[in-house]
C-alpha positions in Angstrom: 0.0 0.0 0.0 3.1 2.3 0.3 4.2 1.8 -3.3 2.8 3.2 -6.6 1.7 0.6 -9.1 4.7 1.5 -11.3 7.1 0.7 -8.5 5.3 -2.5 -7.7 5.7 -3.7 -11.3 9.4 -2.8 -11.3 10.0 -4.7 -8.0 8.0 -7.7 -9.3 10.0 -7.8 -12.6 13.3 -7.6 -10.6 12.1 -10.4 -8.2 11.1 -12.6 -11.2 14.5 -12.2 -12.8 16.2 -13.1 -9.6 14.1 -16.2 -9.1 14.7 -17.3 -12.7 18.4 -16.9 -12.2 18.4 -18.7 -8.9 16.4 -21.6 -10.3 18.8 -21.8 -13.3 21.7 -22.2 -11.0 19.9 -24.8 -8.9 19.2 -26.8 -12.1 22.8 -26.5 -13.1 24.0 -27.6 -9.7 21.6 -30.6 -9.9 22.9 -31.6 -13.3 26.5 -31.2 -12.1 25.9 -33.2 -9.0 24.3 -36.1 -10.9 27.1 -36.1 -13.5 29.9 -36.1 -10.9 28.3 -38.8 -8.7 29.7 -42.3 -8.7 27.6 -45.0 -10.2 27.0 -48.1 -8.0 28.8 -50.9 -9.7 25.9 -53.4 -9.7 24.1 -54.3 -12.9 21.7 -56.5 -11.1 18.5 -56.0 -9.1 17.9 -57.5 -5.7 16.8 -60.8 -7.3 20.0 -60.9 -9.3 18.3 -60.2 -12.6 20.2 -58.1 -15.1 18.9 -54.6 -14.8 19.5 -53.7 -18.4 16.7 -56.1 -19.4 14.1 -53.9 -17.8 12.4 -50.8 -19.3 13.3 -47.4 -17.8 9.8 -46.8 -16.5 10.3 -49.8 -14.1 13.5 -48.5 -12.7 14.3 -45.6 -10.4 17.7 -43.9 -9.8 18.4 -42.3 -6.4 21.4 -40.3 -5.3 22.5 -41.1 -1.8 25.9 -40.0 -0.4 27.2 -39.0 -3.8 26.5 -42.4 -5.3 23.7 -43.2 -7.8 21.8 -46.4 -7.1 19.5 -48.0 -9.6 16.5 -50.0 -8.3 13.6 -51.8 -9.7 10.4 -50.2 -8.4 9.0 -53.6 -7.5 12.1 -54.3 -5.3 11.6 -50.9 -3.5 8.0 -51.7 -2.9 9.0 -55.0 -1.2 11.6 -53.1 0.9 9.1 -50.4 1.9 6.4 -52.9 2.8 8.8 -55.0 4.8 10.1 -52.0 6.8 6.6 -50.5 7.5 4.9 -53.8 8.4 7.7 -54.8 10.9 6.2 -56.0 14.1 7.1 -57.7 17.4 4.5 -60.1 18.6 1.9 -58.4 16.5 2.6 -55.0 17.9 3.5 -52.5 15.2 7.1 -51.4 15.2 7.8 -49.9 11.8 11.5 -49.3 11.0 13.1 -46.8 8.7 13.4 -47.6 5.1 17.0 -48.5 4.3 19.1 -48.8 1.2 19.8 -52.6 0.9 23.3 -51.9 -0.6 24.5 -49.8 2.3 22.0 -50.5 5.1 21.7 -46.8 5.7 18.4 -44.9 5.9 17.1 -43.5 2.7 16.9 -39.7 3.0 13.5 -37.9 3.1 14.1 -36.2 -0.3 14.6 -39.6 -1.9 11.6 -41.0 -0.2 9.6 -38.2 -1.8 11.2 -39.0 -5.2 10.2 -42.7 -4.7 6.7 -41.8 -3.7 6.1 -39.6 -6.7 7.7 -42.1 -9.1 5.3 -44.7 -7.7 2.4 -42.3 -7.9 2.9 -41.6 -11.6 3.8 -45.2 -12.6 1.6 -48.2 -13.3 2.5 -49.6 -9.8 0.1 -49.4 -6.9 1.4 -47.2 -4.1 1.4 -49.2 -0.8 -1.1 -47.9 1.6 1.3 -47.6 4.5 3.8 -45.7 2.3 1.0 -43.3 1.4 0.1 -42.8 5.0 3.8 -42.3 5.9 4.0 -39.7 3.1 1.0 -37.9 4.7 3.0 -37.8 7.9 6.0 -36.2 6.1 8.0 -39.4 6.5 8.1 -39.0 10.2 8.0 -42.5 11.7 7.1 -41.4 15.2 4.0 -39.5 14.0 3.2 -42.3 11.6 3.2 -44.9 14.4 1.3 -42.6 16.8 -1.4 -41.6 14.3 -1.8 -44.7 12.2 -1.0 -47.6 14.6 -4.3 -49.4 13.9 -3.8 -49.4 10.1 -0.1 -50.5 10.6 -1.2 -53.4 12.8 -3.8 -54.5 10.3 -1.4 -54.4 7.4 1.3 -56.2 9.5 -1.1 -59.0 10.2 -2.1 -59.3 6.6 1.6 -59.3 5.6 2.4 -62.0 8.2 -0.4 -64.3 7.0 0.4 -63.8 3.4 4.0 -64.7 4.1 3.1 -68.1 5.6 3.9 -71.1 3.4 1.8 -74.2 3.3 3.9 -77.3 3.8 2.3 -80.3 2.2 4.2 -83.2 3.8 3.3 -86.8 3.5 2.7 -87.2 7.3 0.3 -84.2 7.7 -0.7 -82.5 4.5 -2.5 -79.6 6.3 0.4 -78.3 8.4 0.9 -74.6 8.1 4.5 -73.7 8.7 4.8 -71.4 11.7 1.5 -72.3 13.3 2.1 -75.9 14.4 
C-alpha cells in the first residue's frame, strides 16, 4: 500500500528475474551433482536379474551419499512394505526404510522421489507408504497416528508370508503355526 503501481511492477520484474536466475543455478547444480556422482557398480536388481533387461519406467535412480543407485520399483515396494509392516509379537514397530546396498536410511528427499515415481507409474502405491507420506515421512508421528492401520497391514503381511507345507505325514500343516 506504500508503493505506486509503477514501482510494484518494477519490483516484481526484478524479483522474477532473480528467481529465474536462482532456479537456473539450482538446475545447473543438480545436473553437475548427478554427472559427478559415482555409479554403484551393480548391474543386477535384488533378485540378481540383469537390470539392463528392464524398461526405464520400471527403474528408479536415487542419489545417496554422492552415489547413484538403480533399483527396480518392485524391489523398492518390497523393501518399503517389509520396513513399514515390521512388528514384534503383532505390535506394530515400523522401522526406517533403508538402502539394501549400504544398510543406511534413505533420506527424506529420496523417499519423496520414490513416492512420486510410484504415484505416476503403473505400480500401486502401498497404503502404508502413502500414510507415511501424509505424515511427512516422520516414523514417530506415523506410528502414533496410524497404529491401527499399521497393525492391520502387518497381520495381513504376516499371514500372506506363511507357506503351506504339504508333507506326507500331515498334508495340512501350516509352517509357523504348528
